Phi, psi and omega in degrees: 000133182283153181299328182292317179293319179297317180294319180291324177296319177295320180298316180296317180298317179294319181298322179290324180288330184279344181302134178291149180287122180276140179288129182245136179286135178249129181254135175249110183254123177260119183278162181302331180273002176100352178293146177246130181234127176259142179192180180271000175210155180294145178280141178291137177082012181288142178284328182212137179231128175240142178239149176216150180236125182295148178282114179247038180293180185293341180288345176082188181273126180257112185278334181228155174280163179302322178295319178292326177298319177295320179297319178297318178298320178296318180295322177297316180297319178296319180296317180294322178295317178297322179294320179296320179295320177297320179296317178297318180296317178298318180295321179294320177297319178295323178296321178295316179299317180294320180294321177296318179294320179296320179294316179296319181282343183270007181291324180289135178294144177273163176303133180093358180260011176239146177237136177286148178253170182294332182275004179093355178271188176221158177224162180281139181266182184295330180297320178297312183292326176293320178294319178297318179298318180295318179298319179293319178297320178298319178294317179298316180296319179295319178293319177299316179298317179298315179296322179297317179293322178295319179294319179295329182284347182278000000 
C-alpha cells in the first residue's frame, strides 16, 4: 500500500470520527393489531405514529441519574474493598505456606546446634530447640491471622 493511499485513508477515517452526532428522529408506529415498531421513518398503515428526537444538547447523553451514579460509586468502593480483602487473604495463605515450608526445612540441625557427649555421640543443644519453637510459633501466628481474616470475610 502506498503511503499516499494510507495517509488519505487515515484522514477519511479521522474525519468521519470527528463528525458530531446528528440528532435523528425516532418514530414509534403502533400497528392496527397492537404491534409497536420503532424505526427511522413511520411505518405504512400504522394506526398511530409518535415521533421523538433525542436531546443532544451540550450536556451530552446522561446514562445514569445522580442517585444511580452514587449507587455505582458505592458499588465500586465495595468491589475495591472486597479486592483488598481478597489480597490480604491471599497474602495470609502464602504466609502459612511459607511458615509450613520453613518448619519442614528447619528440622535438620544447623552447624553449631549439636553438642558432643562424653560417650562420643552428640545431642541437640538449646539453640536448636529455640529455633524449632520459633518456627512453630510463626506457623501458629500465620494460621491464626488467616483464620481471623476468614472470619472477618464472612
